[in-house]
Every structure is written in structure tokens, then in C-alpha cells.
C-alpha positions as CSV (number, residue, x, y, z in Angstrom):
1,M,-26.9,6.3,-12.9
2,D,-24.7,8.6,-10.8
3,P,-21.2,7.1,-10.9
4,E,-20.7,7.8,-7.2
5,R,-23.5,5.2,-6.5
6,L,-21.3,2.5,-8.0
7,V,-18.4,3.1,-5.7
8,Y,-19.9,1.5,-2.6
9,P,-20.8,-1.9,-4.2
10,L,-17.6,-2.0,-6.2
11,A,-15.4,-1.3,-3.1
12,K,-17.4,-3.7,-0.9
13,Y,-17.8,-6.7,-3.2
14,V,-15.1,-6.4,-5.8
15,L,-12.1,-4.1,-5.1
16,L,-11.6,-4.0,-1.4
17,G,-14.0,-6.2,0.5
18,P,-12.8,-9.7,-0.7
19,A,-9.2,-8.8,0.2
20,L,-10.2,-7.6,3.7
21,R,-12.2,-10.8,4.3
22,V,-9.1,-12.9,3.5
23,A,-6.7,-10.7,5.5
24,F,-8.9,-10.2,8.6
25,R,-11.2,-13.3,8.6
26,P,-13.9,-11.3,10.4
27,Q,-15.9,-13.3,13.0
28,V,-19.3,-11.7,13.5
29,S,-21.9,-12.2,16.2
30,G,-25.3,-10.6,16.9
31,L,-25.7,-9.4,13.3
32,H,-29.4,-10.2,13.6
33,H,-29.8,-7.1,15.8
34,V,-29.1,-4.8,12.9
35,P,-32.4,-4.1,11.0
36,R,-32.3,-4.8,7.3
37,S,-34.1,-1.5,6.7
38,G,-35.0,1.7,8.5
39,P,-32.9,4.2,10.4
40,V,-30.3,2.8,12.8
41,I,-27.1,4.2,14.5
42,L,-24.2,1.8,14.8
43,A,-22.0,3.0,17.7
44,A,-18.6,1.3,17.9
45,N,-15.4,1.5,19.8
46,H,-12.3,2.7,17.9
47,L,-9.0,0.9,18.0
48,A,-7.6,1.3,14.5
49,V,-8.1,2.9,11.2
50,W,-9.5,-0.3,9.8
51,D,-12.5,-0.2,12.2
52,S,-14.3,2.1,9.7
53,L,-13.8,-0.5,6.9
54,V,-14.4,-3.7,8.8
55,L,-17.8,-2.5,10.2
56,P,-19.4,-1.7,6.9
57,L,-17.9,-4.9,5.4
58,V,-19.9,-7.2,7.7
59,V,-23.2,-5.2,7.6
60,P,-25.5,-6.3,4.7
61,R,-26.6,-2.7,3.9
62,Q,-24.9,0.5,3.0
63,V,-23.4,2.3,6.0
64,F,-22.8,6.0,6.1
65,F,-20.2,7.6,8.4
66,L,-18.3,10.8,9.0
67,G,-15.0,11.5,7.3
68,K,-12.3,14.1,7.9
69,H,-12.9,17.4,6.0
70,E,-9.4,17.2,4.6
71,Y,-10.4,14.1,2.6
72,F,-12.8,16.2,0.5
73,T,-10.8,19.4,0.0
74,R,-7.6,18.2,-1.8
75,P,-7.1,20.4,-4.9
76,G,-6.9,19.2,-8.5
77,R,-8.3,16.2,-10.3
78,L,-6.9,13.7,-7.8
79,G,-8.5,15.7,-5.1
80,R,-11.9,15.7,-6.8
81,A,-11.6,12.0,-7.5
82,Q,-10.7,11.3,-3.9
83,A,-13.7,13.3,-2.7
84,A,-16.0,11.5,-5.1
85,C,-14.8,8.1,-3.8
86,F,-15.3,9.1,-0.2
87,R,-18.8,10.4,-0.9
88,G,-19.5,7.2,-2.9
89,V,-18.7,4.9,0.1
90,G,-21.0,7.0,2.3
91,A,-18.6,9.4,4.0
92,I,-19.9,12.8,5.2
93,A,-17.3,15.6,5.6
94,V,-16.8,16.9,9.1
95,D,-14.4,19.6,10.3
96,R,-13.2,18.5,13.7
97,A,-12.4,22.1,14.7
98,G,-15.9,22.3,16.1
99,G,-18.3,25.2,16.2
100,R,-20.6,25.6,13.2
101,A,-18.9,22.8,11.3
102,A,-19.8,20.4,14.1
103,V,-23.4,21.5,13.9
104,A,-23.4,21.0,10.2
105,A,-22.0,17.5,10.6
106,M,-24.7,16.7,13.1
107,D,-27.4,18.0,10.8
108,A,-26.0,15.9,7.9
109,S,-25.9,12.8,10.1
110,A,-29.5,13.3,11.1
111,D,-30.6,13.7,7.5
112,V,-29.1,10.3,6.7
113,L,-31.2,8.7,9.4
114,R,-34.3,10.6,8.3
115,R,-33.8,9.0,4.9
116,G,-34.0,5.6,6.7
117,E,-30.3,4.8,6.3
118,A,-27.7,3.2,8.6
119,F,-25.2,5.6,10.1
120,A,-22.0,4.5,12.0
121,L,-19.9,6.5,14.4
122,H,-17.2,6.1,17.0
123,P,-18.4,8.0,20.2
124,E,-14.9,8.2,21.5
125,G,-14.1,10.7,18.7
126,T,-10.7,9.3,18.0
127,R,-8.7,6.0,18.2
128,S,-7.9,4.7,21.6
129,P,-4.3,5.5,22.4
130,D,-3.8,2.5,24.6
131,G,-6.5,-0.1,23.9
132,R,-8.9,1.1,26.6
133,L,-12.4,2.4,26.0
134,Y,-12.7,6.2,26.7
135,R,-15.7,8.3,27.6
136,G,-18.1,8.9,24.8
137,H,-18.7,12.4,23.3
138,T,-22.4,13.2,23.3
139,G,-23.0,13.3,19.6
140,V,-24.5,9.8,19.7
141,G,-26.9,10.8,22.4
142,R,-28.0,14.0,20.6
143,L,-28.4,12.0,17.4
144,T,-30.6,9.3,18.8
145,L,-32.8,11.8,20.7
146,R,-33.1,14.1,17.7
147,T,-34.1,11.3,15.3
148,G,-35.6,8.6,17.4
149,A,-33.3,6.1,15.6
150,P,-32.3,3.1,17.8
151,V,-28.6,2.6,18.6
152,I,-26.9,-0.7,18.0
153,P,-23.7,-0.9,20.2
154,V,-20.8,-2.6,18.5
155,G,-17.7,-4.0,20.0
156,I,-14.7,-4.4,17.6
157,V,-11.9,-6.7,18.8
158,G,-8.5,-7.3,17.2
159,T,-8.0,-4.4,14.8
160,D,-5.4,-2.9,17.1
161,R,-3.4,-6.2,16.8
162,V,-3.5,-6.3,13.0
163,Q,-2.4,-2.7,12.8
164,P,-0.9,-1.3,16.0
165,R,-0.8,2.5,16.3
166,G,2.3,3.8,14.4
167,Q,2.5,0.7,12.1
168,A,2.1,1.8,8.5
169,L,0.6,-1.4,7.1
170,P,-1.7,-4.0,8.6
171,R,-0.7,-7.7,9.0
172,P,-3.1,-10.6,8.5
173,G,-5.1,-11.6,11.6
174,R,-8.6,-12.3,12.8
175,V,-10.9,-9.6,14.0
176,E,-14.3,-9.8,15.7
177,V,-17.3,-7.6,15.3
178,R,-19.9,-8.0,18.1
179,F,-23.3,-6.4,17.7
180,G,-25.5,-5.8,20.8
181,E,-29.2,-5.4,21.3
182,P,-30.8,-2.2,20.1
183,L,-31.0,0.7,22.6
184,E,-33.8,3.2,22.5
185,F,-34.0,6.4,24.5
186,T,-36.6,8.9,25.5
187,G,-35.8,12.5,26.3
188,R,-34.9,15.8,24.8
189,E,-32.0,16.7,22.7
190,R,-31.6,20.0,24.4
191,N,-31.5,18.5,27.9
192,R,-27.9,17.8,28.8
193,E,-28.8,15.2,31.4
194,D,-30.8,13.2,28.8
195,V,-28.1,13.4,26.3
196,R,-25.4,12.4,28.7
197,H,-27.4,9.5,30.1
198,A,-28.0,8.1,26.6
199,T,-24.4,8.5,25.7
200,D,-23.2,6.8,28.9
201,Q,-25.6,3.9,28.4
202,V,-24.3,3.4,24.8
203,M,-20.7,3.3,26.1
204,Q,-21.6,0.9,28.8
205,A,-23.1,-1.5,26.2
206,I,-20.0,-1.1,24.0
207,Q,-17.7,-1.9,26.9
208,K,-19.6,-5.1,27.7
209,L,-19.2,-6.2,24.0
210,S,-15.6,-5.2,23.6
211,G,-14.3,-6.3,27.1
212,Q,-12.1,-3.2,27.2
213,E,-11.2,-1.4,30.4
214,Y,-13.3,1.8,30.7
215,V,-11.7,5.2,31.3
216,G,-14.0,8.0,32.6
217,S,-12.3,10.7,30.6
218,Y,-12.1,11.7,27.0
219,A,-9.4,10.2,24.8
220,P,-6.7,12.7,23.9
221,M,-7.1,14.1,20.4
222,P,-3.9,13.7,18.4
223,W,-2.8,16.3,15.9
224,R,-3.3,13.7,13.2
225,D,-5.6,10.7,13.3
């Protein structure tokens, strides 16, 4: 068996998952909306680094997601080991500089869905700087229209309290993960209005689940996230 295939179950059920459950005591609602098989997009708000760990923790199937390109390009043995770990837990490298790299990331994400897997993303593109929900980038709209995969909106609550921005280590505290009803869209990926409409509908559903104040502009991208 490919060693990378062992990373996900080891991390979720042995190495990291049990500790996260004790520290964060996740309270989950609406999990029945997530299909046990078949392609699905999990679109969540983004309050803290731990969002990308808490979400897969509570979903009873492997979840794939995008990871910063830098995680995969560190030189040396440690770098190769790090890259293998990230690939093992379902991360797909993405260069946030845009252009062809962004296209490649979209293609890779679509391939995951065509294989019938679950794919998670944060449409805001970065963590919220102030706890509010910012306008969604259109990748989620393009992805659902390209693949036909339903979108499950997800509201994550409390991760910004257990690790406020600028705090190095998290502190114990309860977090909530709220799954909404599946959203399905018709339209064309190349039609900007169709893509924008789908994206805005997803963000509206996330806002209802998270209870955050909505901001009609994009979140500022930090130099480091």
C-alpha cells in the first residue's frame, strides 16, 4: 500500500484527531446533509487556521482541500516528508499568485470531484481579519458549475476564540460546525453572472449558518496566512 494513504487515517483517528476532540469538543449539527459517497463541495467560512482541521475531523469520509504551494516545496528530506504528509491528508498544492497556477489548482480540484470525493474550500480565500464574513471568490461557483457537484454550506463557530489571530497556540474551548442543506446550481462556468450568482448564494447560506456580519467586499489578503 502507498504509505501516503496511511497518513489520513493515522492523523484523524490516532495522532491528531483524538487530541483535537478533547481540546475543542466539537458540536456538530446537520451532518446528515453530507452524503456518505459521491462528489460534494464543502464550502465553509474561515476564522482560524484550525478550521481546515476541524472540518475534516467531523466528516465521516476523507476530505480533500487546497494547501499553500510552499508546504510542498521545502528542500531536503524534511521538505519531502512534509510534502508527503500534506498529500497524505488530502492537500492539493496551490500557488496563490494566480494566473496559470490558479487554473491548475481549479483543474486539480475538479479532478477530485470527478473521482467522487469530498472537497473542502473557504470561498473567502483567507482568514477573516475581524470575525466578519467577507465576499466569496468565485472559485466555488466555477467548481460547482463545472462538475455539477452539490455544495454543502458550512458555518464554523468558535475557532477564532480558541486561537485569535496573532496567538501562537490555541487554548481549549468548544467549537461548532454547522452543515446546511445541499445547494445545486444550473448555468455555465464561462458565464460570469451564473458563476457570481452561485457564489453569492453559497455565501448567503454560510452567513445564515455562522451568524456572522456580512461584508460585501473581499477580505484583504495578508502577506502571510
